[in-house]
C-alpha positions in Angstrom: -6.2 2.2 7.7 -5.0 -0.6 10.1 -1.7 -1.2 11.3 -2.0 -4.7 9.3 -2.9 -3.4 6.1 0.0 -0.4 6.4 2.1 -3.2 7.5 1.6 -5.4 4.1 1.8 -2.3 2.2 5.3 -1.3 3.2 6.8 -4.9 2.8 4.9 -5.6 -0.1 6.1 -2.0 -1.6 9.8 -2.2 -0.6 9.8 -5.8 -3.1 8.2 -3.9 -5.6 10.6 -0.8 -5.2 14.2 -3.3 -4.8 12.4 -5.3 -7.5 12.0 -2.5 -10.2 15.4 -0.7 -8.8 17.6 -4.0 -9.0 15.8 -5.3 -12.7 15.3 -2.7 -14.4 13.2 -2.5 -17.5 10.0 -3.8 -17.4 10.0 -3.8 -13.8 10.3 0.2 -13.6 6.5 -0.3 -13.4 6.9 -2.5 -9.9 9.1 0.4 -8.4 6.2 2.3 -9.3 3.3 0.6 -8.0 6.0 0.2 -4.6 6.4 3.7 -4.2 2.3 4.3 -4.3 1.7 1.4 -1.8 4.4 2.7 0.5 3.0 6.3 0.5 -0.3 4.9 0.8 0.8 3.1 4.4 2.6 6.0 5.2 -0.5 8.6 4.8 -3.1 6.3 6.1 -5.2 7.1 3.0 -5.6 4.7 0.0 -8.3 6.2 -3.0 -9.1 3.5 -4.2 -10.8 2.5 -0.5 -12.1 5.6 0.0 -14.0 5.2 -3.5 -14.8 1.4 -3.0 -16.5 2.3 0.4 -14.6 0.4 2.6 -11.8 0.3 5.6 -9.3 -2.4 7.1 -10.3 -0.8 10.8 -13.6 -2.6 11.2 -16.9 -2.0 12.7 -16.9 0.4 15.7 -18.0 -1.1 18.7 -21.4 0.8 19.6 -21.3 -0.3 23.8 
């Protein structure tokens, strides 16, 4: 997972966790999604990326 991908996941995850914590109710789902985004950013592994066979790192150069 690329650094920019992890940073975006952390920012969006923090926003969702905050929203879920303060609003409650149906926004509790946002809290769980936010936690998942933060965990995938910290670990650097996204199961959905693995299943889809994609990577945000880009192609390695073959020089």
